[in-house]
PDB file with SEQRES, HELIX, SHEET and CRYST1 records, atoms N, CA, C and O in Angstrom:
SEQRES   1 A   64  MET TYR GLU SER LEU PRO PHE ALA ILE SER ASN VAL GLY          
SEQRES   2 A   64  ARG TRP TRP ARG ASN ASN PRO VAL LYS LYS ARG LEU GLU          
SEQRES   3 A   64  GLU ILE ASP ILE MET ALA ILE GLN GLY PRO TYR VAL LEU          
SEQRES   4 A   64  LEU GLY GLU CYS LYS TRP LYS ASN ALA SER VAL ASP MET          
SEQRES   5 A   64  ASN THR ILE HIS ALA LEU LEU GLY ARG GLY TYR ASN              
HELIX    1 AA1 MET A   52  ARG A   61  1                                  10    
SHEET    1 AA1 3 ASN A  11  ASN A  19  0                                        
SHEET    2 AA1 3 ARG A  24  GLN A  34 -1                                        
SHEET    3 AA1 3 TYR A  37  GLY A  41 -1                                        
CRYST1    1.000    1.000    1.000  90.00  90.00  90.00 P 1           1          
ATOM      1  N   MET A   1      30.197  39.035  38.324  1.00  0.00           N  
ATOM      2  CA  MET A   1      30.834  39.450  37.117  1.00  0.00           C  
ATOM      3  C   MET A   1      31.904  38.414  36.764  1.00  0.00           C  
ATOM      4  O   MET A   1      32.617  37.897  37.624  1.00  0.00           O  
ATOM      5  N   TYR A   2      31.984  38.131  35.442  1.00  0.00           N  
ATOM      6  CA  TYR A   2      32.997  37.170  34.970  1.00  0.00           C  
ATOM      7  C   TYR A   2      34.374  37.810  34.949  1.00  0.00           C  
ATOM      8  O   TYR A   2      34.530  38.977  34.590  1.00  0.00           O  
ATOM      9  N   GLU A   3      35.365  37.028  35.338  1.00  0.00           N  
ATOM     10  CA  GLU A   3      36.753  37.436  35.200  1.00  0.00           C  
ATOM     11  C   GLU A   3      37.243  37.046  33.808  1.00  0.00           C  
ATOM     12  O   GLU A   3      38.220  37.600  33.306  1.00  0.00           O  
ATOM     13  N   SER A   4      36.551  36.085  33.193  1.00  0.00           N  
ATOM     14  CA  SER A   4      36.861  35.665  31.834  1.00  0.00           C  
ATOM     15  C   SER A   4      35.538  35.281  31.162  1.00  0.00           C  
ATOM     16  O   SER A   4      34.502  35.165  31.817  1.00  0.00           O  
ATOM     17  N   LEU A   5      35.598  35.093  29.876  1.00  0.00           N  
ATOM     18  CA  LEU A   5      34.385  34.708  29.131  1.00  0.00           C  
ATOM     19  C   LEU A   5      34.001  33.255  29.447  1.00  0.00           C  
ATOM     20  O   LEU A   5      34.864  32.419  29.714  1.00  0.00           O  
ATOM     21  N   PRO A   6      32.689  32.968  29.412  1.00  0.00           N  
ATOM     22  CA  PRO A   6      32.271  31.598  29.710  1.00  0.00           C  
ATOM     23  C   PRO A   6      32.490  30.599  28.560  1.00  0.00           C  
ATOM     24  O   PRO A   6      32.128  29.427  28.665  1.00  0.00           O  
ATOM     25  N   PHE A   7      33.085  31.082  27.472  1.00  0.00           N  
ATOM     26  CA  PHE A   7      33.410  30.183  26.363  1.00  0.00           C  
ATOM     27  C   PHE A   7      34.616  30.747  25.603  1.00  0.00           C  
ATOM     28  O   PHE A   7      34.925  31.936  25.684  1.00  0.00           O  
ATOM     29  N   ALA A   8      35.283  29.861  24.865  1.00  0.00           N  
ATOM     30  CA  ALA A   8      36.454  30.303  24.074  1.00  0.00           C  
ATOM     31  C   ALA A   8      35.925  30.943  22.786  1.00  0.00           C  
ATOM     32  O   ALA A   8      34.902  30.520  22.248  1.00  0.00           O  
ATOM     33  N   ILE A   9      36.623  31.951  22.308  1.00  0.00           N  
ATOM     34  CA  ILE A   9      36.184  32.656  21.105  1.00  0.00           C  
ATOM     35  C   ILE A   9      37.059  32.292  19.917  1.00  0.00           C  
ATOM     36  O   ILE A   9      38.286  32.282  20.020  1.00  0.00           O  
ATOM     37  N   SER A  10      36.418  31.990  18.778  1.00  0.00           N  
ATOM     38  CA  SER A  10      37.187  31.707  17.580  1.00  0.00           C  
ATOM     39  C   SER A  10      37.022  32.808  16.517  1.00  0.00           C  
ATOM     40  O   SER A  10      37.915  33.013  15.694  1.00  0.00           O  
ATOM     41  N   ASN A  11      35.887  33.509  16.536  1.00  0.00           N  
ATOM     42  CA  ASN A  11      35.638  34.587  15.573  1.00  0.00           C  
ATOM     43  C   ASN A  11      35.158  35.832  16.331  1.00  0.00           C  
ATOM     44  O   ASN A  11      34.272  35.756  17.182  1.00  0.00           O  
ATOM     45  N   VAL A  12      35.757  36.960  16.003  1.00  0.00           N  
ATOM     46  CA  VAL A  12      35.361  38.222  16.640  1.00  0.00           C  
ATOM     47  C   VAL A  12      35.452  39.333  15.609  1.00  0.00           C  
ATOM     48  O   VAL A  12      36.332  39.324  14.748  1.00  0.00           O  
ATOM     49  N   GLY A  13      34.524  40.302  15.702  1.00  0.00           N  
ATOM     50  CA  GLY A  13      34.521  41.410  14.738  1.00  0.00           C  
ATOM     51  C   GLY A  13      33.292  42.237  14.882  1.00  0.00           C  
ATOM     52  O   GLY A  13      32.530  42.070  15.834  1.00  0.00           O  
ATOM     53  N   ARG A  14      33.079  43.146  13.936  1.00  0.00           N  
ATOM     54  CA  ARG A  14      31.883  43.991  13.875  1.00  0.00           C  
ATOM     55  C   ARG A  14      30.862  43.291  12.997  1.00  0.00           C  
ATOM     56  O   ARG A  14      31.184  42.371  12.246  1.00  0.00           O  
ATOM     57  N   TRP A  15      29.629  43.747  13.110  1.00  0.00           N  
ATOM     58  CA  TRP A  15      28.568  43.203  12.272  1.00  0.00           C  
ATOM     59  C   TRP A  15      27.634  44.333  11.863  1.00  0.00           C  
ATOM     60  O   TRP A  15      27.303  45.195  12.677  1.00  0.00           O  
ATOM     61  N   TRP A  16      27.211  44.331  10.609  1.00  0.00           N  
ATOM     62  CA  TRP A  16      26.257  45.342  10.164  1.00  0.00           C  
ATOM     63  C   TRP A  16      25.510  44.797   8.949  1.00  0.00           C  
ATOM     64  O   TRP A  16      25.966  43.903   8.237  1.00  0.00           O  
ATOM     65  N   ARG A  17      24.318  45.402   8.755  1.00  0.00           N  
ATOM     66  CA  ARG A  17      23.487  45.034   7.575  1.00  0.00           C  
ATOM     67  C   ARG A  17      22.503  46.159   7.343  1.00  0.00           C  
ATOM     68  O   ARG A  17      22.244  46.971   8.232  1.00  0.00           O  
ATOM     69  N   ASN A  18      21.963  46.198   6.149  1.00  0.00           N  
ATOM     70  CA  ASN A  18      20.858  47.116   5.856  1.00  0.00           C  
ATOM     71  C   ASN A  18      19.566  46.428   6.244  1.00  0.00           C  
ATOM     72  O   ASN A  18      19.335  45.281   5.860  1.00  0.00           O  
ATOM     73  N   ASN A  19      18.731  47.104   6.992  1.00  0.00           N  
ATOM     74  CA  ASN A  19      17.430  46.567   7.383  1.00  0.00           C  
ATOM     75  C   ASN A  19      16.403  47.176   6.424  1.00  0.00           C  
ATOM     76  O   ASN A  19      16.077  48.357   6.548  1.00  0.00           O  
ATOM     77  N   PRO A  20      15.889  46.391   5.469  1.00  0.00           N  
ATOM     78  CA  PRO A  20      14.942  46.945   4.508  1.00  0.00           C  
ATOM     79  C   PRO A  20      13.600  47.337   5.116  1.00  0.00           C  
ATOM     80  O   PRO A  20      12.917  48.216   4.590  1.00  0.00           O  
ATOM     81  N   VAL A  21      13.225  46.707   6.196  1.00  0.00           N  
ATOM     82  CA  VAL A  21      11.950  47.043   6.841  1.00  0.00           C  
ATOM     83  C   VAL A  21      12.017  48.416   7.534  1.00  0.00           C  
ATOM     84  O   VAL A  21      11.132  49.256   7.372  1.00  0.00           O  
ATOM     85  N   LYS A  22      13.098  48.613   8.312  1.00  0.00           N  
ATOM     86  CA  LYS A  22      13.253  49.870   9.030  1.00  0.00           C  
ATOM     87  C   LYS A  22      13.978  50.918   8.195  1.00  0.00           C  
ATOM     88  O   LYS A  22      14.098  52.070   8.612  1.00  0.00           O  
ATOM     89  N   LYS A  23      14.463  50.523   7.016  1.00  0.00           N  
ATOM     90  CA  LYS A  23      15.173  51.403   6.074  1.00  0.00           C  
ATOM     91  C   LYS A  23      16.327  52.145   6.746  1.00  0.00           C  
ATOM     92  O   LYS A  23      16.426  53.371   6.699  1.00  0.00           O  
ATOM     93  N   ARG A  24      17.204  51.340   7.380  1.00  0.00           N  
ATOM     94  CA  ARG A  24      18.369  51.908   8.037  1.00  0.00           C  
ATOM     95  C   ARG A  24      19.475  50.850   8.159  1.00  0.00           C  
ATOM     96  O   ARG A  24      19.220  49.649   8.069  1.00  0.00           O  
ATOM     97  N   LEU A  25      20.701  51.327   8.366  1.00  0.00           N  
ATOM     98  CA  LEU A  25      21.831  50.439   8.627  1.00  0.00           C  
ATOM     99  C   LEU A  25      21.813  50.075  10.094  1.00  0.00           C  
ATOM    100  O   LEU A  25      21.670  50.948  10.950  1.00  0.00           O  
ATOM    101  N   GLU A  26      21.952  48.820  10.390  1.00  0.00           N  
ATOM    102  CA  GLU A  26      22.026  48.383  11.781  1.00  0.00           C  
ATOM    103  C   GLU A  26      23.404  47.750  12.013  1.00  0.00           C  
ATOM    104  O   GLU A  26      23.923  47.042  11.151  1.00  0.00           O  
ATOM    105  N   GLU A  27      23.983  48.012  13.180  1.00  0.00           N  
ATOM    106  CA  GLU A  27      25.295  47.459  13.462  1.00  0.00           C  
ATOM    107  C   GLU A  27      25.406  47.024  14.918  1.00  0.00           C  
ATOM    108  O   GLU A  27      24.713  47.519  15.806  1.00  0.00           O  
ATOM    109  N   ILE A  28      26.295  46.094  15.109  1.00  0.00           N  
ATOM    110  CA  ILE A  28      26.690  45.652  16.475  1.00  0.00           C  
ATOM    111  C   ILE A  28      28.186  45.927  16.557  1.00  0.00           C  
ATOM    112  O   ILE A  28      28.958  45.467  15.715  1.00  0.00           O  
ATOM    113  N   ASP A  29      28.590  46.681  17.579  1.00  0.00           N  
ATOM    114  CA  ASP A  29      29.963  47.154  17.683  1.00  0.00           C  
ATOM    115  C   ASP A  29      30.988  46.028  17.782  1.00  0.00           C  
ATOM    116  O   ASP A  29      32.060  46.108  17.181  1.00  0.00           O  
ATOM    117  N   ILE A  30      30.667  44.994  18.528  1.00  0.00           N  
ATOM    118  CA  ILE A  30      31.582  43.865  18.656  1.00  0.00           C  
ATOM    119  C   ILE A  30      30.731  42.608  18.823  1.00  0.00           C  
ATOM    120  O   ILE A  30      29.738  42.598  19.550  1.00  0.00           O  
ATOM    121  N   MET A  31      31.144  41.564  18.137  1.00  0.00           N  
ATOM    122  CA  MET A  31      30.449  40.297  18.175  1.00  0.00           C  
ATOM    123  C   MET A  31      31.442  39.179  18.184  1.00  0.00           C  
ATOM    124  O   MET A  31      32.318  39.123  17.320  1.00  0.00           O  
ATOM    125  N   ALA A  32      31.334  38.280  19.140  1.00  0.00           N  
ATOM    126  CA  ALA A  32      32.193  37.096  19.258  1.00  0.00           C  
ATOM    127  C   ALA A  32      31.374  35.859  19.150  1.00  0.00           C  
ATOM    128  O   ALA A  32      30.306  35.771  19.756  1.00  0.00           O  
ATOM    129  N   ILE A  33      31.847  34.876  18.383  1.00  0.00           N  
ATOM    130  CA  ILE A  33      31.090  33.636  18.134  1.00  0.00           C  
ATOM    131  C   ILE A  33      31.970  32.425  18.424  1.00  0.00           C  
ATOM    132  O   ILE A  33      33.155  32.399  18.093  1.00  0.00           O  
ATOM    133  N   GLN A  34      31.366  31.444  19.040  1.00  0.00           N  
ATOM    134  CA  GLN A  34      32.013  30.126  19.182  1.00  0.00           C  
ATOM    135  C   GLN A  34      30.877  29.107  19.285  1.00  0.00           C  
ATOM    136  O   GLN A  34      30.176  29.042  20.295  1.00  0.00           O  
ATOM    137  N   GLY A  35      30.705  28.315  18.224  1.00  0.00           N  
ATOM    138  CA  GLY A  35      29.630  27.326  18.211  1.00  0.00           C  
ATOM    139  C   GLY A  35      28.263  27.993  18.407  1.00  0.00           C  
ATOM    140  O   GLY A  35      27.937  28.966  17.727  1.00  0.00           O  
ATOM    141  N   PRO A  36      27.474  27.462  19.338  1.00  0.00           N  
ATOM    142  CA  PRO A  36      26.146  28.040  19.536  1.00  0.00           C  
ATOM    143  C   PRO A  36      26.165  29.319  20.392  1.00  0.00           C  
ATOM    144  O   PRO A  36      25.109  29.912  20.612  1.00  0.00           O  
ATOM    145  N   TYR A  37      27.324  29.755  20.875  1.00  0.00           N  
ATOM    146  CA  TYR A  37      27.399  30.907  21.776  1.00  0.00           C  
ATOM    147  C   TYR A  37      27.742  32.180  21.002  1.00  0.00           C  
ATOM    148  O   TYR A  37      28.566  32.174  20.088  1.00  0.00           O  
ATOM    149  N   VAL A  38      27.091  33.257  21.393  1.00  0.00           N  
ATOM    150  CA  VAL A  38      27.332  34.559  20.766  1.00  0.00           C  
ATOM    151  C   VAL A  38      27.448  35.593  21.876  1.00  0.00           C  
ATOM    152  O   VAL A  38      26.645  35.602  22.809  1.00  0.00           O  
ATOM    153  N   LEU A  39      28.434  36.452  21.775  1.00  0.00           N  
ATOM    154  CA  LEU A  39      28.606  37.569  22.701  1.00  0.00           C  
ATOM    155  C   LEU A  39      28.479  38.849  21.909  1.00  0.00           C  
ATOM    156  O   LEU A  39      29.247  39.082  20.976  1.00  0.00           O  
ATOM    157  N   LEU A  40      27.510  39.690  22.273  1.00  0.00           N  
ATOM    158  CA  LEU A  40      27.274  40.965  21.596  1.00  0.00           C  
ATOM    159  C   LEU A  40      27.699  42.108  22.501  1.00  0.00           C  
ATOM    160  O   LEU A  40      27.454  42.082  23.707  1.00  0.00           O  
ATOM    161  N   GLY A  41      28.335  43.107  21.914  1.00  0.00           N  
ATOM    162  CA  GLY A  41      28.796  44.248  22.682  1.00  0.00           C  
ATOM    163  C   GLY A  41      28.404  45.572  22.015  1.00  0.00           C  
ATOM    164  O   GLY A  41      28.419  45.693  20.790  1.00  0.00           O  
ATOM    165  N   GLU A  42      28.068  46.517  22.807  1.00  0.00           N  
ATOM    166  CA  GLU A  42      27.685  47.848  22.346  1.00  0.00           C  
ATOM    167  C   GLU A  42      28.585  48.839  23.034  1.00  0.00           C  
ATOM    168  O   GLU A  42      28.697  48.814  24.259  1.00  0.00           O  
ATOM    169  N   CYS A  43      29.230  49.713  22.288  1.00  0.00           N  
ATOM    170  CA  CYS A  43      30.119  50.734  22.864  1.00  0.00           C  
ATOM    171  C   CYS A  43      29.300  52.016  23.042  1.00  0.00           C  
ATOM    172  O   CYS A  43      28.702  52.529  22.096  1.00  0.00           O  
ATOM    173  N   LYS A  44      29.290  52.508  24.254  1.00  0.00           N  
ATOM    174  CA  LYS A  44      28.607  53.764  24.586  1.00  0.00           C  
ATOM    175  C   LYS A  44      29.594  54.716  25.198  1.00  0.00           C  
ATOM    176  O   LYS A  44      30.446  54.306  25.986  1.00  0.00           O  
ATOM    177  N   TRP A  45      29.499  55.966  24.855  1.00  0.00           N  
ATOM    178  CA  TRP A  45      30.431  56.972  25.384  1.00  0.00           C  
ATOM    179  C   TRP A  45      29.712  57.828  26.399  1.00  0.00           C  
ATOM    180  O   TRP A  45      29.582  59.037  26.207  1.00  0.00           O  
ATOM    181  N   LYS A  46      29.237  57.218  27.489  1.00  0.00           N  
ATOM    182  CA  LYS A  46      28.652  57.941  28.593  1.00  0.00           C  
ATOM    183  C   LYS A  46      28.884  57.179  29.864  1.00  0.00           C  
ATOM    184  O   LYS A  46      29.104  55.968  29.833  1.00  0.00           O  
ATOM    185  N   ASN A  47      28.841  57.853  30.963  1.00  0.00           N  
ATOM    186  CA  ASN A  47      29.125  57.244  32.267  1.00  0.00           C  
ATOM    187  C   ASN A  47      27.826  56.793  32.902  1.00  0.00           C  
ATOM    188  O   ASN A  47      27.356  57.371  33.882  1.00  0.00           O  
ATOM    189  N   ALA A  48      27.240  55.716  32.306  1.00  0.00           N  
ATOM    190  CA  ALA A  48      25.973  55.220  32.821  1.00  0.00           C  
ATOM    191  C   ALA A  48      25.868  53.721  32.446  1.00  0.00           C  
ATOM    192  O   ALA A  48      26.486  53.268  31.482  1.00  0.00           O  
ATOM    193  N   SER A  49      25.097  52.989  33.206  1.00  0.00           N  
ATOM    194  CA  SER A  49      24.875  51.584  32.901  1.00  0.00           C  
ATOM    195  C   SER A  49      24.014  51.444  31.669  1.00  0.00           C  
ATOM    196  O   SER A  49      23.207  52.330  31.387  1.00  0.00           O  
ATOM    197  N   VAL A  50      24.156  50.369  30.931  1.00  0.00           N  
ATOM    198  CA  VAL A  50      23.337  50.082  29.796  1.00  0.00           C  
ATOM    199  C   VAL A  50      21.978  49.575  30.322  1.00  0.00           C  
ATOM    200  O   VAL A  50      21.934  48.712  31.199  1.00  0.00           O  
ATOM    201  N   ASP A  51      20.898  50.106  29.794  1.00  0.00           N  
ATOM    202  CA  ASP A  51      19.578  49.687  30.258  1.00  0.00           C  
ATOM    203  C   ASP A  51      19.024  48.566  29.369  1.00  0.00           C  
ATOM    204  O   ASP A  51      19.627  48.177  28.369  1.00  0.00           O  
ATOM    205  N   MET A  52      17.866  48.071  29.770  1.00  0.00           N  
ATOM    206  CA  MET A  52      17.255  46.952  29.024  1.00  0.00           C  
ATOM    207  C   MET A  52      16.808  47.359  27.629  1.00  0.00           C  
ATOM    208  O   MET A  52      16.742  46.513  26.738  1.00  0.00           O  
ATOM    209  N   ASN A  53      16.500  48.629  27.418  1.00  0.00           N  
ATOM    210  CA  ASN A  53      16.144  49.084  26.067  1.00  0.00           C  
ATOM    211  C   ASN A  53      17.312  48.871  25.098  1.00  0.00           C  
ATOM    212  O   ASN A  53      17.102  48.470  23.953  1.00  0.00           O  
ATOM    213  N   THR A  54      18.545  49.138  25.555  1.00  0.00           N  
ATOM    214  CA  THR A  54      19.724  48.940  24.728  1.00  0.00           C  
ATOM    215  C   THR A  54      19.932  47.455  24.445  1.00  0.00           C  
ATOM    216  O   THR A  54      20.264  47.074  23.323  1.00  0.00           O  
ATOM    217  N   ILE A  55      19.737  46.626  25.457  1.00  0.00           N  
ATOM    218  CA  ILE A  55      19.878  45.176  25.280  1.00  0.00           C  
ATOM    219  C   ILE A  55      18.837  44.647  24.288  1.00  0.00           C  
ATOM    220  O   ILE A  55      19.166  43.854  23.406  1.00  0.00           O  
ATOM    221  N   HIS A  56      17.621  45.074  24.429  1.00  0.00           N  
ATOM    222  CA  HIS A  56      16.567  44.660  23.488  1.00  0.00           C  
ATOM    223  C   HIS A  56      16.857  45.155  22.072  1.00  0.00           C  
ATOM    224  O   HIS A  56      16.581  44.447  21.104  1.00  0.00           O  
ATOM    225  N   ALA A  57      17.405  46.350  21.943  1.00  0.00           N  
ATOM    226  CA  ALA A  57      17.755  46.872  20.612  1.00  0.00           C  
ATOM    227  C   ALA A  57      18.829  46.026  19.991  1.00  0.00           C  
ATOM    228  O   ALA A  57      18.756  45.735  18.797  1.00  0.00           O  
ATOM    229  N   LEU A  58      19.863  45.600  20.776  1.00  0.00           N  
ATOM    230  CA  LEU A  58      20.905  44.719  20.234  1.00  0.00           C  
ATOM    231  C   LEU A  58      20.305  43.389  19.767  1.00  0.00           C  
ATOM    232  O   LEU A  58      20.599  42.920  18.667  1.00  0.00           O  
ATOM    233  N   LEU A  59      19.466  42.790  20.611  1.00  0.00           N  
ATOM    234  CA  LEU A  59      18.887  41.527  20.222  1.00  0.00           C  
ATOM    235  C   LEU A  59      17.961  41.668  19.026  1.00  0.00           C  
ATOM    236  O   LEU A  59      17.854  40.756  18.207  1.00  0.00           O  
ATOM    237  N   GLY A  60      17.289  42.814  18.924  1.00  0.00           N  
ATOM    238  CA  GLY A  60      16.382  43.056  17.800  1.00  0.00           C  
ATOM    239  C   GLY A  60      17.094  43.233  16.479  1.00  0.00           C  
ATOM    240  O   GLY A  60      16.505  42.997  15.425  1.00  0.00           O  
ATOM    241  N   ARG A  61      18.354  43.644  16.513  1.00  0.00           N  
ATOM    242  CA  ARG A  61      19.129  43.779  15.263  1.00  0.00           C  
ATOM    243  C   ARG A  61      19.374  42.438  14.641  1.00  0.00           C  
ATOM    244  O   ARG A  61      19.615  42.322  13.439  1.00  0.00           O  
ATOM    245  N   GLY A  62      19.311  41.423  15.472  1.00  0.00           N  
ATOM    246  CA  GLY A  62      19.389  40.077  14.997  1.00  0.00           C  
ATOM    247  C   GLY A  62      20.729  39.654  14.442  1.00  0.00           C  
ATOM    248  O   GLY A  62      21.425  40.423  13.779  1.00  0.00           O  
ATOM    249  N   TYR A  63      21.044  38.522  14.704  1.00  0.00           N  
ATOM    250  CA  TYR A  63      22.204  37.905  14.113  1.00  0.00           C  
ATOM    251  C   TYR A  63      21.603  36.674  13.459  1.00  0.00           C  
ATOM    252  O   TYR A  63      21.762  35.553  13.942  1.00  0.00           O  
ATOM    253  N   ASN A  64      20.918  36.901  12.364  1.00  0.00           N  
ATOM    254  CA  ASN A  64      20.250  35.806  11.659  1.00  0.00           C  
ATOM    255  C   ASN A  64      20.366  35.979  10.194  1.00  0.00           C  
ATOM    256  O   ASN A  64      19.863  35.152   9.433  1.00  0.00           O  
TER     257      ASN A  64                                                      
END                                                                             
């Protein structure tokens, strides 16, 4: 586990958009960007590890 991020952050915030294909709003709770590096975060209110389905859902929301 990292004690600090592997890159310096210059921009941080939330991200959302309307997905016309899925006809829904998609959001990423926290997103940090520095050059080619992107850190995505999802806030969950449960006492459990995030599974690969959640990770794939984040990546599928796209930052493009």
